[in-house]
N, C-alpha and C positions, 0 to 999 in steps of 0.2 A: 788724508785722501791721497792716492797715488796717481792722479791724473784723470783725464776724461774717460768715461765709460765707453766701450765700443758701441758702434751703431748697432741697432737691433734688427736691421734689415729694412727692406722697402715695403711700403704699403701703398695702396691705391688712394686716390682722392676720395672715393666713396667711403673708405675706412676712416679717413681723417674727419670727414663731414659728420660722421656718427657721434663724434665727441663734441658736446655742446659746451663751449667755453664762453662765459659771459663776464662782463665787468660789473662789480658790485661795490658798495661802500660799507665798510665796517661801522656799524652803529653802536655796538656794545662789545666790550671785551672784558673778561674776568679770569682770574686764575682757575685752573681745573685740577685741584689737588688729588682727585680720585684717579687721574690718569697714571698709567705705569711710568711714563717718562714725563718730565716737566712740559706742561702744555697750557694753552689758554682755550677757553670757550669763546667762540666768536658768533656774533649775529651779523649777517651780511644782507643788506638791502639791494636787490637786483631790479628795482623799479616795479611798476604796476603789473607787468605781464607775469612775472615770476614771484614777486614779493620778497619777504624776508625769510632767509634760511639760516640754519645753525651749522657750525662746523667746530671741530676740535683741531688745533694746530700746534705742533711742537716748534714754536718760534720764540721761545723765551730768551734765547741768547742775545738777539739783536733788538727786541721790542719789549715795551711795557704796555699794559692795557691802555694807558693814557696816550701813548704815541700811536696806537693802532686805530683808535676811534677817529673817523673821518677819512681814513686812507682808502683809496680805491685799489681794488685787487682783482685779479682774474681767478676764476674758479670753474671747475667742471660741475655743471648743474644737473646732468642726466645720469649720474651713477646712482645705483640703488642706495638708500640710507644704510648706515652701519651703526650698530650699537657699540659705543665706546664707554665702558663702565656704565654709569647711570644716565649717560647722554646719548641721544640719537643724532649722529652727524649726518646732515642732509646734502652737503656739498663738499667738494675737495678744493680747498684754497691752494693755489699753485705757488711754487717757489723753486729756487735753484740753490745748489750748495755754494757756500763761500770756500775759501782755501782750506778751512778746517772742517768742512762738511756740514756746517750749520746753515739752516734755511734762511734765505733772503727772499722775501715776497716778490712776486711778479705783478706788475700793474702797468697801466698806461702811462706814457711819459707826460701827459697833460690831462686836465679835466675833460672827461667825456660823459655822455649820457649813460645813466644806469641801465643795465640790461643789454648793452651793445654786445653783439656776438663777435668773437675773434674770427678773422678770416685772413 
């Protein structure tokens, strides 16, 4: 990767507030061999208001299924579901690229209640 991407321009607070980013806990993770690129299937619990949702994530470089279970992550919960091979991905788990462009998950710095909204 050749450095940070340029800023995409400004948005208003109302635009930002349309994106519902919540904290969840990965309860299950398994390999997703049907995906085009190496990925895992994730089940993420967002607490009683939202419940458990599924996601596909290309995070095999830094994580194993065993290290993912129990981890708190941030995810967008109000995108429409996407069909990824035989799986319906219901949330977008968030990450940032490391120096080689591989995904590093984003989560709270300490334990927080499930379902908490990013602000």
